[in-house]
DRENFI-109167 format. One line per 10 residues: number of its first residue (from 1); their letters; for each residue x, y, z of N, C-alpha, C. Coordinates in steps of 0.001 Angstrom, whole numbers. Last residue first. Layout:
N
NUM) A) X,Y,Z,X,Y,Z,X,Y,Z; ...
This chain:
424
424) XXXXXXXXXX) 33293,21053,16837,33171,19729,17463,34242,19551,18552; 33488,23366,15418,32812,23439,16713,32632,22075,17378; 34791,22672,13062,35335,23765,13869,34760,23746,15276; 33160,20718,11968,34536,20361,12386,35103,21413,13320; 30882,22276,11428,30780,21170,12368,32167,20754,12887; 31850,24020,9486,31373,24564,10750,31330,23474,11817; 32374,22180,7445,33477,22966,8006,33110,23520,9364; 29810,21258,6903,30800,20318,7424,31998,21046,8041; 28658,23714,6029,28089,22968,7151,29136,22031,7759; 30184,24464,3825,30209,25315,5018,29652,24584,6235
414) XXXXXXXXXX) 29597,22279,2077,30982,22623,2421,31021,23428,3712; 26806,22400,1855,27440,21210,2434,28858,21537,2907; 26600,24845,533,25985,24682,1853,26618,23494,2572; 27847,24299,-1918,28489,25225,-971,27903,25141,435; 25824,22286,-2738,27248,21968,-2586,27976,22970,-1687; 23272,23314,-3099,23520,22484,-1923,24997,22234,-1688; 23109,24474,-5515,23365,25372,-4382,23641,24595,-3106; 22256,22490,-7190,23701,22676,-7063,24066,23636,-5936; 19446,22840,-6918,20088,21593,-6529,21574,21795,-6276; 19043,25381,-7978,18666,25107,-6584,19388,23868,-6076
404) XXXXXXXXXX) 19955,24865,-10591,20645,25864,-9753,20331,25648,-8278; 18069,23021,-11474,19468,22614,-11371,20260,23585,-10500; 15755,24624,-11461,15843,23434,-10613,17287,23010,-10408; 16404,26498,-13419,16178,26938,-12036,16333,25762,-11080; 16529,24821,-15649,17725,25549,-15228,17598,26026,-13785; 13875,24001,-15810,14911,23009,-15552,16192,23675,-15067; 12628,26395,-16462,12343,25768,-15170,13391,24715,-14805; 13808,26777,-19045,13940,27775,-17984,13726,27147,-16612; 13097,24510,-20578,14510,24785,-20286,14676,25774,-19134; 10996,22367,-21065,10923,23524,-20159,12331,23874,-19697
394) XXXXXXXXXX) 11606,20498,-23053,10222,20956,-22892,10125,22213,-22042; 14336,20055,-22648,13873,20594,-23934,12472,21189,-23793; 14238,18983,-20059,14994,20220,-20302,14544,20869,-21604; 12757,16652,-20523,12228,17677,-19619,12924,19012,-19831; 14509,15276,-22227,13183,15656,-22716,12577,16761,-21851; 16652,14879,-20443,16860,15674,-21662,15522,16155,-22216; 15353,13210,-18576,15904,14507,-18157,16086,15417,-19363; 14811,11011,-20213,13695,11763,-19626,14158,13132,-19159; 17427,10132,-20828,16527,10568,-21891,15374,11400,-21364; 18337,9402,-18279,19008,10483,-18998,18112,11026,-20105
384) XXXXXXXXXX) 16586,7247,-17833,16553,8421,-16950,17188,9627,-17631; 17522,5524,-19817,16152,6040,-19898,15987,7273,-19014; 20048,4922,-18823,19934,5656,-20086,18537,6249,-20261; 19245,3486,-16539,20051,4706,-16401,19944,5556,-17667; 17902,1312,-17740,17190,2222,-16838,17933,3539,-16710; 19989,109,-19156,18835,629,-19891,18048,1613,-19034; 21584,-712,-17017,22102,285,-17963,20954,925,-18739; 19824,-2619,-15936,20223,-1455,-15139,20756,-346,-16034; 19667,-4504,-17972,18452,-3798,-17570,18785,-2545,-16752; 22420,-5306,-18079,21757,-4700,-19241,20506,-3910,-18847
374) XXXXXXXXXX) 23792,-6650,-16072,23807,-5191,-16045,22982,-4520,-17145; 20574,-7849,-15050,21699,-6947,-14774,22963,-7511,-15450; 18489,-9641,-15351,19061,-9042,-16552,20164,-8036,-16325; 17016,-8868,-12212,17009,-9699,-13430,17633,-8952,-14605; 18888,-8174,-9342,18147,-7572,-10450,18181,-8493,-11670; 18523,-10604,-6734,19352,-9805,-7631,18529,-9341,-8823; 18204,-11668,-3411,17517,-11238,-4628,18469,-10373,-5445; 19621,-12079,-1212,18999,-13279,-1772,18226,-12958,-3046; 22275,-10767,476,21438,-10564,-708,20929,-11905,-1230; 24087,-10919,2488,22676,-11084,2863,21746,-10981,1658
364) XXXXXXXXXX) 26595,-10438,1536,26413,-11648,2335,24953,-11911,2695; 26621,-7972,315,26557,-9160,-540,26272,-10430,244; 26877,-5475,1458,25649,-6213,1701,25539,-7510,930; 29178,-4651,-949,28437,-4116,190,27106,-4850,308; 31127,-5190,-2885,30511,-6302,-2137,29801,-5826,-877; 32019,-3339,-4595,32570,-3280,-3246,32028,-4382,-2346; 30460,-4016,-6786,31913,-4118,-6903,32574,-4110,-5536; 27901,-3437,-5781,28265,-4821,-6120,29776,-4986,-6179; 28091,-683,-5505,27845,-1499,-4319,28184,-2962,-4577; 28467,66,-8202,29499,361,-7209,29336,-534,-5978
354) XXXXXXXXXX) 26095,-734,-9411,27366,-1235,-9929,28468,-1079,-8876; 24256,782,-7985,24240,-669,-7825,25542,-1292,-8334; 24445,3374,-8828,25142,3027,-7580,25181,1519,-7348; 22750,3610,-10967,24167,3365,-11262,24939,2975,-10011; 20426,4236,-9532,20509,2959,-10253,21962,2606,-10552; 21185,6782,-8646,20926,5722,-7677,21004,4359,-8338; 21419,8220,-11031,22594,8051,-10189,22406,6919,-9182; 18737,8095,-11937,19820,7524,-12733,21060,7262,-11899; 17459,9466,-9838,17074,8095,-10172,18196,7401,-10927; 18663,11970,-10037,19011,11113,-8899,18540,9679,-9081
344) XXXXXXXXXX) 17494,12801,-12412,18951,12832,-12284,19368,11886,-11161; 14833,12652,-11772,15392,11610,-12623,16907,11688,-12760; 14398,14877,-10040,14074,13510,-9631,14835,12477,-10454; 15074,17090,-11633,15892,16738,-10461,15664,15292,-10057; 13041,16911,-13644,14459,17060,-13976,15342,16584,-12827; 10580,16866,-12320,11040,15668,-13020,12531,15730,-13302; 10252,19481,-11456,10482,18426,-10471,11074,17181,-11125; 9485,21465,-13112,10890,21035,-13186,11261,19996,-12131; 6784,21701,-12713,7282,21669,-14089,8730,21209,-14171; 6388,21967,-10032,6056,20684,-10633,6587,20564,-12054
334) XXXXXXXXXX) 6912,24604,-9491,7928,23623,-9111,7662,22267,-9759; 4797,26216,-10015,5709,25938,-11124,6756,24889,-10779; 3552,26576,-7538,2991,25647,-8503,3945,25271,-9609; 4274,28391,-5662,5146,27229,-5817,4638,26229,-6858; 2956,30487,-4674,3785,30750,-5851,4640,29536,-6210; 1641,30300,-2279,836,30381,-3480,1627,30605,-4751; 2459,30211,334,3079,31210,-544,2282,31388,-1826; 1213,28063,1520,709,29406,1823,1269,30466,875; 2804,25977,565,1386,26022,196,808,27419,431; 5216,26581,1834,5152,26641,375,3699,26723,-92
324) XXXXXXXXXX) 4463,26210,4509,5004,27498,4061,4873,27656,2554; 3690,23481,4452,2715,24530,4781,3184,25886,4280; 6100,22188,3904,5004,22091,2939,3957,23174,3181; 7479,22865,6264,8002,23282,4957,6907,23250,3901; 5875,21601,8192,5995,23066,8183,6504,23581,6842; 6245,18855,7503,4924,19474,7494,4987,20983,7405; 9015,18541,7868,8409,18309,6554,7048,18984,6448; 9165,19138,10645,9906,19942,9665,9294,19799,8275; 7635,17031,11676,7167,18409,11854,7859,19341,10855; 9346,14931,10982,7987,14980,10435,7421,16385,10525
314) XXXXXXXXXX) 11600,15560,12505,11720,15492,11044,10352,15581,10381; 10515,15322,15057,11010,16621,14610,11130,16659,13083; 9875,12545,15187,8822,13557,15257,9302,14901,14700; 10633,9721,14258,11379,10977,14092,10419,12167,14029; 9763,7235,16664,9318,8061,15537,10144,9340,15447; 9748,4792,18281,10948,5420,17745,10655,6269,16522; 7662,3645,19591,7828,3259,18190,9066,3881,17556; 7693,4836,22069,8066,3426,21980,8346,3003,20542; 9040,8226,21684,8030,7209,21917,8558,5799,21759; 11293,9534,19206,10404,9706,20345,9440,8532,20442
304) XXXXXXXXXX) 14581,10420,18137,13424,9541,18056,12611,9659,19339; 16428,12962,16383,15946,12370,17631,14698,11533,17390; 17324,14335,14186,17675,12928,14291,17204,12261,15563; 16708,16942,14557,15964,16247,13502,16220,14739,13579; 18576,17796,16408,17214,17556,16879,16386,16783,15854; 20877,18322,14900,20813,17119,15722,19389,16774,16135; 20518,19398,11529,20432,19716,12949,20200,18443,13769; 22646,17486,9304,21477,18302,9569,21452,18568,11073; 24708,15788,9112,24518,16707,7992,23254,17541,8128; 25154,13718,10866,25745,15009,11179,25606,16029,10072
294) XXXXXXXXXX) 23772,11451,10383,25090,11532,9756,25805,12840,10065; 21385,12057,11552,22193,11025,12199,23608,10990,11635; 20433,13854,9629,20803,14346,10958,21675,13339,11699; 19893,12075,7532,20881,13144,7354,21362,13660,8704; 17838,10569,8677,19109,9911,8344,20219,10937,8146; 15870,12593,8862,16347,11908,10076,17710,11265,9815; 15467,13071,6183,16042,14152,6998,16575,13606,8327; 14325,10573,5535,15568,11012,4886,16238,12095,5723; 12000,10495,6976,13040,9528,7329,14371,9865,6662; 10258,12309,5774,11002,12733,6965,12097,11764,7384
284) XXXXXXXXXX) 9089,10701,3605,10173,11662,3366,10925,12091,4625; 6919,9001,4718,8195,8493,4211,9320,9529,4188; 4619,10296,5700,5115,9090,6363,6552,8785,5981; 4110,12322,3956,4383,12683,5343,4955,11501,6124; 3552,10780,1687,4717,11676,1696,5113,12057,3121; 1164,9521,2450,2347,8715,2160,3613,9568,2218; -508,11761,2741,-259,10874,3875,1008,10064,3668; -538,12767,138,14,13584,1217,361,12721,2430; -1831,10641,-1175,-462,11008,-1552,195,11816,-440; -4342,10760,105,-3499,9571,239,-2054,9846,-119
274) XXXXXXXXXX) -5269,13200,-791,-5026,13030,639,-4132,11820,884; -5585,12627,-3496,-4607,13647,-3089,-4266,13503,-1614; -7610,10684,-3280,-6321,10344,-3877,-5241,11346,-3467; -9738,12128,-2244,-9163,11042,-1447,-7773,10689,-1956; -10154,13779,-4479,-9813,14371,-3182,-9172,13332,-2268; -10864,11889,-6393,-9626,12641,-6586,-9184,13284,-5274; -13322,11043,-5321,-12218,10095,-5473,-10879,10788,-5636; -14777,13384,-5580,-14504,12865,-4235,-13352,11872,-4274; -14848,13450,-8344,-14184,14546,-7635,-13852,14127,-6203; -16416,11264,-8823,-14992,11147,-9167,-14208,12286,-8535
264) XXXXXXXXXX) -18848,12314,-7882,-18258,11116,-7270,-16771,11011,-7580; -19315,14424,-9637,-19088,14700,-8215,-18430,13514,-7524; -19743,13039,-12000,-18602,13947,-11930,-18275,14293,-10480; -22122,11765,-11300,-20924,10971,-11552,-19669,11806,-11476; -23806,13956,-11208,-23550,13206,-9974,-22299,12339,-10124; -23935,14735,-13869,-23196,15571,-12920,-22906,14854,-11611; -23785,11515,-15590,-24225,12891,-15418,-23396,13624,-14375; -22713,9029,-16057,-23663,9159,-14945,-24158,10577,-14714; -21116,9127,-18451,-21745,7872,-17989,-22890,8112,-17018; -20226,11722,-18739,-20902,11069,-19868,-21682,9857,-19391
254) XXXXXXXXXX) -19036,12035,-16232,-20155,12901,-16611,-20945,12293,-17766; -16966,10186,-16331,-18039,9984,-15366,-19258,10833,-15693; -15387,11348,-18387,-15874,9976,-18494,-17072,9766,-17577; -14840,13890,-17283,-15600,13776,-18532,-16185,12381,-18696; -13274,13233,-15060,-14572,13891,-14865,-15442,13766,-16107; -11047,12155,-16414,-11812,11341,-15473,-13201,11925,-15245; -10035,14337,-18000,-10601,13132,-18610,-11459,12299,-17666; -9638,17312,-18176,-10210,16587,-17036,-10849,15291,-17526; -8936,18477,-20464,-7895,18497,-19427,-8367,17756,-18175; -9633,17415,-23869,-9993,17735,-22493,-8759,17831,-21605
244) XXXXXXXXXX) -8776,16612,-26366,-9504,17883,-26275,-9814,18305,-24846; -7670,14104,-26190,-6774,15222,-26491,-7450,16562,-26221; -9973,12644,-25845,-8988,12651,-24771,-8012,13811,-24947; -11186,13006,-28326,-11818,13550,-27131,-10868,13626,-25961; -9295,11595,-29886,-9577,13016,-30158,-10202,13665,-28932; -9344,8949,-28849,-8114,9752,-28788,-8350,11236,-29015; -12324,8402,-26794,-11555,8273,-28024,-10313,9148,-27953; -13982,8356,-24561,-13704,9648,-25203,-13059,9516,-26574; -14320,5586,-23917,-15418,6548,-23780,-15186,7796,-24633; -11882,4341,-24525,-13135,3710,-24938,-14296,4697,-24907
234) XXXXXXXXXX) -10000,5973,-23306,-10011,5871,-24764,-11332,5272,-25258; -10656,5491,-20618,-10758,6847,-21172,-10817,6818,-22696; -10089,2733,-20427,-11443,3229,-20174,-11644,4606,-20786; -7323,2726,-20965,-8238,1984,-21837,-9668,2480,-21684; -6445,4221,-18754,-6269,4745,-20106,-7162,4030,-21116; -7118,2477,-16627,-7690,3831,-16698,-7586,4390,-18114; -5516,242,-17262,-6970,108,-17244,-7649,1475,-17346; -2963,1310,-16923,-3371,853,-18250,-4890,725,-18327; -3055,1821,-14141,-2869,2917,-15102,-3316,2513,-16504; -3350,-753,-12995,-4359,290,-12784,-4270,1375,-13851
224) XXXXXXXXXX) -948,-2008,-13845,-2252,-2550,-14247,-3352,-1503,-14106; 923,-374,-12542,944,-492,-14004,-401,-990,-14509; 253,-916,-9865,45,425,-10416,25,395,-11940; 1037,-3613,-9632,-359,-3224,-9430,-674,-1866,-10020; 3800,-3370,-10000,3005,-4147,-10960,1523,-3800,-10858; 4429,-1919,-7685,4613,-1291,-8998,3806,-2043,-10058; 3755,-3891,-5695,3129,-2566,-5726,3240,-1903,-7091; 5426,-6055,-6242,3980,-6237,-6313,3283,-4881,-6451; 7983,-4823,-5902,7632,-5505,-7147,6117,-5643,-7302; 7858,-3705,-3278,8211,-2893,-4448,7713,-3545,-5736
214) XXXXXXXXXX) 7251,-5929,-1668,6312,-4806,-1773,6583,-3932,-2983; 9583,-7446,-1906,8308,-7966,-2400,7314,-6833,-2623; 11410,-5694,-693,11627,-6125,-2078,10328,-6663,-2682; 10266,-5435,1856,10398,-4266,994,10590,-4670,-459; 10301,-8025,3042,9032,-7352,2769,9165,-6193,1783; 13081,-8817,3214,12055,-9647,2587,10866,-8807,2127; 14444,-6669,4346,15034,-7389,3213,13987,-8227,2479; 12876,-5867,6522,12953,-5011,5329,13485,-5778,4122; 11056,-6887,8728,11981,-7647,7885,12083,-6933,6548; 9848,-4730,10064,10265,-5915,10814,11304,-6720,10036
204) XXXXXXXXXX) 10882,-1339,9421,10171,-2552,9026,10713,-3752,9799; 12348,922,9822,11261,672,10771,10418,-543,10389; 14193,1198,7789,14698,1041,9143,13636,717,10167; 12640,1695,5495,13253,382,5692,13702,154,7130; 11432,3978,4635,10922,3385,5867,11620,2084,6246; 12420,4626,2196,12779,5513,3305,12421,4893,4650; 11304,2972,337,12577,2543,912,13018,3436,2064; 9114,4344,-615,8872,3265,356,10166,2825,1026; 10076,6012,-2578,9862,6587,-1245,9588,5510,-195; 10194,4773,-5046,11414,4798,-4240,11164,5284,-2819
194) XXXXXXXXXX) 7844,5160,-6396,8066,3841,-5772,9235,3881,-4791; 7727,7605,-7657,7307,7543,-6263,7519,6200,-5596; 6447,7879,-11031,7456,8118,-10006,6888,7974,-8605; 4395,7753,-12837,4915,6482,-12324,5934,6677,-11194; 3973,10455,-13411,2861,9649,-12904,3344,8353,-12274; 6455,11230,-14438,5971,11850,-13196,4876,10995,-12565; 6457,9686,-16738,7507,9473,-15740,7095,10058,-14397; 4295,10895,-18022,4202,9486,-17618,5244,9173,-16551; 5220,13486,-18567,4123,13304,-17601,3954,11867,-17148; 7439,12466,-20298,7666,13325,-19125,6495,13236,-18147
184) XXXXXXXXXX) 6621,11035,-22513,7194,10276,-21413,7399,11120,-20162; 5900,12932,-24359,4830,12199,-23679,5350,11436,-22469; 8422,13677,-25288,7640,14654,-24519,6523,13966,-23746; 9080,11314,-26672,9889,11743,-25533,9152,12736,-24657; 7123,11454,-28662,7112,10325,-27722,7921,10667,-26471; 8008,13766,-29955,6679,13741,-29335,6573,12617,-28314; 10476,12887,-30906,10445,13992,-29952,9104,14036,-29224; 9606,10988,-32719,10423,10553,-31587,10425,11621,-30494; 8357,12705,-34538,7558,11715,-33817,8295,11218,-32583; 10613,14120,-35441,9527,14834,-34779,8638,13901,-33976
174) XXXXXXXXXX) 12062,12161,-36726,12617,12714,-35495,11539,13459,-34708; 9667,9648,-37820,10570,10783,-38019,11125,11219,-36673; 7296,7735,-39535,8348,7735,-38515,9357,8836,-38825; 4305,9453,-40542,5532,8703,-40856,6548,8807,-39719; 1449,9113,-38349,2328,9916,-39199,3578,9095,-39494; 81,7218,-36944,-637,8427,-37323,148,9349,-38224; 897,4762,-35949,1673,5955,-35608,957,7250,-35962; -1145,2898,-36714,-412,2783,-35464,209,4106,-35034; -4338,3943,-37938,-2906,3684,-38132,-2170,3687,-36797; -5305,1154,-35978,-4779,1638,-37254,-5216,3077,-37467
164) XXXXXXXXXX) -6607,375,-33741,-5163,491,-33628,-4520,941,-34943; -9473,1466,-32239,-8874,1130,-33526,-7373,1374,-33440; -11606,633,-29938,-10201,1015,-29988,-9595,557,-31305; -14838,2059,-30103,-13958,912,-30338,-12538,1401,-30466; -17377,3252,-27826,-16405,3375,-28909,-15604,2093,-29062; -18956,3249,-25698,-19499,2608,-26890,-18543,2689,-28065; -18804,2989,-22192,-18119,3315,-23441,-18672,2527,-24614; -20002,2034,-19935,-20672,3124,-20650,-20050,3413,-22000; -18263,-14,-19161,-19695,-287,-19283,-20385,756,-20159; -15779,1174,-19073,-15962,44,-19982,-17441,-276,-20193
154) XXXXXXXXXX) -16317,3175,-17170,-15815,3521,-18494,-16036,2400,-19494; -17034,1696,-14943,-18053,2537,-15572,-17622,2929,-16978; -14535,498,-14450,-15717,-324,-14726,-16810,482,-15418; -12843,2770,-14045,-12558,1786,-15102,-13814,1002,-15464; -14030,4051,-11864,-13829,4772,-13121,-13645,3796,-14281; -13825,2015,-9955,-15151,2484,-10376,-15061,3213,-11716; -11041,1878,-9704,-11767,710,-10194,-13155,1102,-10686; -10539,4401,-8594,-9992,4077,-9910,-10745,2889,-10514; -11878,4119,-6140,-12275,5189,-7060,-11790,4888,-8476; -10437,1947,-5035,-11870,1838,-5295,-12356,2875,-6286
144) XXXXXXXXXX) -7948,3075,-4720,-8091,1968,-5673,-9563,1782,-6030; -8665,4883,-2688,-8165,5378,-3973,-8308,4307,-5057; -9311,3173,-610,-10343,4061,-1144,-9958,4579,-2523; -6745,2061,-272,-7854,1198,-658,-9014,2013,-1227; -5343,4339,543,-4974,3696,-720,-6089,2776,-1198; -6504,4882,3019,-6670,5852,1930,-6351,5222,579; -5608,2572,4394,-7045,2847,4249,-7301,3811,3095; -2821,2918,4262,-3444,1745,3641,-4933,1974,3408; -2498,5295,5760,-2111,5249,4351,-2780,4081,3632; -3279,4393,8274,-4053,5452,7613,-3772,5442,6114
134) XXXXXXXXXX) -1195,2550,8629,-2588,2101,8653,-3498,3121,7969; 1067,4182,8596,891,3228,7497,-532,2674,7459; 693,5657,10965,733,6330,9668,487,5386,8516; 856,3593,12868,-369,4390,12735,-432,5061,11369; 3501,2704,12337,2373,1776,12270,1066,2541,12072; 5137,4932,12768,5028,4398,11409,3835,3461,11275; 3629,7404,14990,4445,6234,14658,4179,5719,13265; 2523,9808,15536,2161,8717,16440,2920,7434,16133; 3134,11442,13473,3959,11580,14679,3656,10477,15691; 1085,10971,11710,2353,10277,11488,3323,10433,12652
124) XXXXXXXXXX) -873,12685,12751,-1104,11232,12701,211,10482,12576; 349,15215,12340,36,14743,13683,-167,13245,13744; 440,15293,9540,1694,15339,10298,1467,14805,11708; -2293,15307,9000,-1501,14151,8586,-150,14118,9290; -2956,17827,10123,-3615,16595,10581,-2780,15373,10242; -1370,19600,8635,-1174,19486,10087,-1773,18182,10618; -2470,19239,6057,-1063,18930,6304,-791,18741,7799; -5131,20115,6481,-4861,18761,5980,-3433,18345,6295; -4706,22764,7297,-5359,21822,8211,-5069,20381,7789; -3565,23815,4940,-2789,23796,6186,-3374,22783,7162
114) XXXXXXXXXX) -5724,23584,3152,-4462,22890,2876,-3629,22750,4140; -7531,25314,4391,-7861,23887,4255,-6594,23071,4019; -6147,27735,4089,-6453,27244,5434,-6776,25749,5404; -6097,28001,1315,-4832,27844,2033,-5067,27287,3433; -8817,28403,758,-8140,27187,281,-6842,26936,1021; -11109,29475,3255,-9936,29801,2446,-9194,28523,2056; -14476,28309,2964,-13222,28482,3679,-12121,28851,2705; -17200,27613,2621,-16677,28914,2201,-15410,29239,2991; -18040,24441,1400,-17496,25225,2507,-16855,26513,1991; -18986,22642,-356,-19563,23979,-424,-19064,24883,685
104) XXXXXXXXXX) -17970,20130,-588,-18694,20457,644,-19420,21790,574; -16786,20054,-3140,-17638,18959,-2697,-18523,19343,-1521; -15238,22375,-3360,-16255,22092,-4378,-17254,21041,-3894; -13529,22112,-1148,-14476,23229,-1208,-15603,22938,-2193; -12106,19830,-1966,-12856,19816,-710,-13910,20920,-708; -10826,20739,-4264,-11851,19698,-4385,-12715,19622,-3126; -9097,22635,-3087,-10063,23067,-4102,-11179,22040,-4273; -7571,21035,-1338,-8410,22118,-807,-9472,22549,-1814; -6174,19376,-3126,-7142,18803,-2197,-8101,19874,-1685; -4538,21348,-4277,-5514,20633,-5114,-6593,20010,-4227
94) XXXXXXXXXX) -2999,21979,-2047,-3854,23019,-2616,-4920,22386,-3516; -1663,19555,-1766,-2511,20043,-675,-3470,21124,-1162; -176,19491,-4117,-1258,18514,-3957,-2196,18932,-2821; 1680,21543,-3581,766,21660,-4711,-428,20724,-4557; 2991,20457,-1341,2306,21750,-1255,1278,21892,-2367; 4087,18063,-2387,3115,18020,-1297,2309,19310,-1216; 5892,19071,-4292,4772,18233,-4710,3687,18177,-3650; 7638,20406,-2565,6902,21143,-3583,5696,20368,-4068; 8628,18246,-1089,7855,19287,-418,7047,20103,-1410; 9937,16634,-3106,8916,16111,-2205,8026,17211,-1636
84) XXXXXXXXXX) 11548,18498,-4805,10732,17383,-5283,9598,17012,-4322; 12670,20934,-3404,12122,20849,-4758,11094,19725,-4891; 13575,20917,-762,13281,22203,-1397,12595,22094,-2753; 13888,18224,42,13215,19176,926,12775,20436,198; 15232,17078,-2125,13989,16474,-1657,13186,17475,-828; 17544,18619,-2265,16571,18692,-3352,15225,18131,-2950; 18728,17760,141,18446,19178,-77,17369,19337,-1156; 19127,15050,-422,18227,15447,655,17799,16894,554; 21007,15348,-2571,19729,14664,-2765,18722,15089,-1694; 23112,16595,-1267,22456,17294,-2375,21088,16672,-2647
74) XXXXXXXXXX) 23793,14507,489,23300,15787,1016,22559,16567,-65; 24763,12598,-1287,23566,12289,-513,22953,13565,64; 27037,13963,-2123,26010,13610,-3106,24691,13326,-2394; 28461,14092,288,28039,15334,-381,26930,15069,-1385; 29149,11446,923,28103,12126,1701,27606,13419,1055; 29449,9613,-2155,30053,10491,-1147,28924,11121,-347; 28684,6811,-3403,29447,7953,-3907,30169,8707,-2793; 27521,4682,-1956,28130,4432,-3260,29049,5564,-3696; 26525,5716,439,27443,4586,482,28179,4386,-842; 24863,7825,-480,25956,8073,468,26983,6956,433
64) XXXXXXXXXX) 23008,6519,-2093,23901,7521,-2692,25099,7793,-1787; 21716,4930,-177,22397,4298,-1308,23408,5261,-1944; 20612,6880,1553,21614,5927,2049,22398,5302,899; 18742,8125,-112,19818,8913,516,20957,7994,949; 16990,6006,-605,17804,6529,-1688,18974,7368,-1177; 16705,5117,2716,16503,4674,1343,17492,5254,353; 16270,5822,5370,16864,6803,4465,16766,6423,3008; 17067,3066,7481,16269,4254,7202,17017,5195,6264; 18309,63,5820,18238,1010,6931,17440,2232,6509; 19283,-2192,4188,17917,-2080,4704,17802,-1160,5915
54) XXXXXXXXXX) 21060,-2629,1710,21156,-1580,2734,19767,-1315,3314; 20353,-4859,160,21752,-4644,533,21882,-3666,1705; 17635,-4518,-172,18108,-5738,477,19553,-5586,943; 17540,-2130,-1547,16924,-2199,-220,17378,-3438,541; 18764,-2927,-3930,19410,-1915,-3094,18864,-1969,-1669; 16833,-4711,-4895,18158,-5212,-4519,18880,-4217,-3622; 14723,-2865,-5254,14531,-4044,-4403,15873,-4618,-3974; 15689,-1068,-7100,15517,-600,-5714,15313,-1777,-4770; 15626,-2736,-9393,16892,-2183,-8904,16764,-1787,-7434; 12885,-3325,-9664,13869,-4408,-9564,15160,-3899,-8925
44) XXXXXXXXXX) 11857,-719,-9941,11492,-1515,-8771,12458,-2679,-8570; 12949,-11,-12447,13332,720,-11243,13029,-68,-9986; 11562,-1821,-14043,13029,-1887,-13990,13537,-1172,-12745; 8990,-797,-13604,9318,-2137,-13112,10830,-2341,-13045; 9191,1682,-14907,8946,1646,-13463,9291,282,-12877; 9558,762,-17550,10586,1587,-16908,10436,1534,-15388; 7104,-459,-17947,8329,-1272,-17992,9481,-541,-17317; 5488,1843,-17792,5339,764,-16823,6547,-145,-16772; 6336,3283,-20031,6547,3841,-18698,6431,2793,-17609; 5398,1484,-21970,6832,1775,-21873,7174,2361,-20509
34) XXXXXXXXXX) 2658,1732,-21511,3306,438,-21300,4809,628,-21131; 2398,4405,-22262,2082,4026,-20882,2672,2660,-20538; 3079,4228,-24927,3988,4978,-24050,3679,4699,-22582; 915,2625,-25847,2296,2167,-25955,3235,2898,-25026; -1362,4144,-25575,-1198,2980,-24700,245,2495,-24698; -631,6073,-27547,-1036,6473,-26195,-838,5315,-25218; -78,4557,-29844,994,5335,-29216,642,5711,-27782; -2628,3368,-30274,-1422,2547,-30180,-303,3291,-29459; -4378,5578,-30494,-4490,4639,-29367,-3235,3792,-29174; -2568,8600,-31353,-3253,7367,-31746,-3344,6434,-30541
24) XXXXXXXXXX) -1087,10871,-30584,-2497,11020,-30933,-3194,9753,-31430; 936,12592,-28164,814,11511,-29156,-673,11255,-29369; 280,14945,-26750,1603,14797,-27367,1647,13680,-28417; -2187,14846,-25629,-1807,16108,-26285,-546,15927,-27118; -2134,12407,-24354,-2852,12489,-25635,-2592,13803,-26360; -839,13135,-21987,-150,12253,-22932,-790,12352,-24317; -2845,14662,-20846,-1536,15277,-21095,-735,14445,-22098; -4856,12792,-20534,-5028,13833,-21546,-3707,14520,-21860; -3749,11202,-18476,-4069,10613,-19779,-4263,11652,-20879; -3491,12956,-16174,-2368,12755,-17097,-2698,12029,-18402
14) XXXXXXXXXX) -5732,12943,-14497,-5563,14032,-15457,-4518,13736,-16523; -5719,10795,-12843,-7033,11286,-13244,-6940,12393,-14293; -3082,10466,-12251,-3675,9478,-13151,-5059,9918,-13602; -2546,12569,-10373,-2084,12649,-11760,-2778,11689,-12704; -3077,12320,-7756,-4164,12859,-8572,-3821,12807,-10051; -1242,9297,-7373,-1746,10545,-6814,-2937,11008,-7634; 592,6513,-6942,-731,6939,-7408,-1166,8193,-6662; 3076,6247,-5561,3019,6432,-7007,1700,7065,-7442; 2683,5902,-2877,3717,6849,-3287,3683,7144,-4772; 787,3891,-2849,388,5235,-2427,1406,6286,-2812
4) XXXX) 2329,1696,-3575,1296,2179,-4495,869,3598,-4144; 3960,1529,-1244,4552,1652,-2581,3542,2234,-3550; 1993,1210,732,2882,2386,770,3534,2606,-585; 819,-1209,0,0,0,0,858,1266,0
């Protein structure tokens, strides 16, 4: 549930149209989603072995630290707090607030609703990983229910037929390849998030067994859900209708059940956003906790509280950072360049497997190995590079800003470690 909750957000209810804007035939639309699913499964295979080798809190941060240098891991944690995780949480909290107002008719300020949602989930997760994961599982089941309803109603109400001819819609060319690359950017964002489950490895009873299984089963489940949603949307709206809308899920339900159907899916989207926020609040603070334990963050962030050993300060930090960004109302653009930073570190983390294997780190306990390594791992790394290049081409200004924020972590790391040595 944690793996699936980290991947499935509000995006699957909107991203089918984003993909249809870029590629225009059923074959290409479904094909790029299948390609994205294969990419996500390759990532799950790699992260499963990494989690087995290093089953401690911090996940991706830990793998980068052990394979490269603490500075690289610090840059990752810096980007997680300032760009990828917190920015995504702030934006999703605002989305939740808008759907909450539409559903309840409450005349409350959207920022206030977003703050209440973030504070509530932060408070729940401060009670421990068990409590947080139980809430996450319940929200994920509701989310799966909403997606399943969309799929079943789409197939029941849809009267169109999926024609696979012509496959490409245009002659094979560099322009078509560029369109496919552009379509992969929203798909990569939609499939991203499986890695956040590894942040909790230090609090699992048997991380080596359960995390690797959870990654593979969870990602496979998401691939099946995403393909089913796209098939339903294509069956009801067709590729032209899917291209013409920005709210495909609402359109499908409105055609099938009228305005009441649109309200039901709006409730499903609200639950989906809340589930993403819950999962983010549960997982990301474990990275800041690991940084603090390494002396790369304030000591208080590394303190554990209660019988369950919960990093309360790290959770509060994550919640406050998301609240500040949500209140600023100017952080929406962060989503445009989030993919750039995310997939730079995805590629570096996958490549770290070569280093960990060469150094035989955790080799005495590894009972699972990546299928097809090194070829599948190399393919994943190259795919990450391709997605980064596509994101830079699609939004060069935002990508440049993201890279500047990320690289600003290096002088911060230098002064932090120097200050720590001076005052130790």
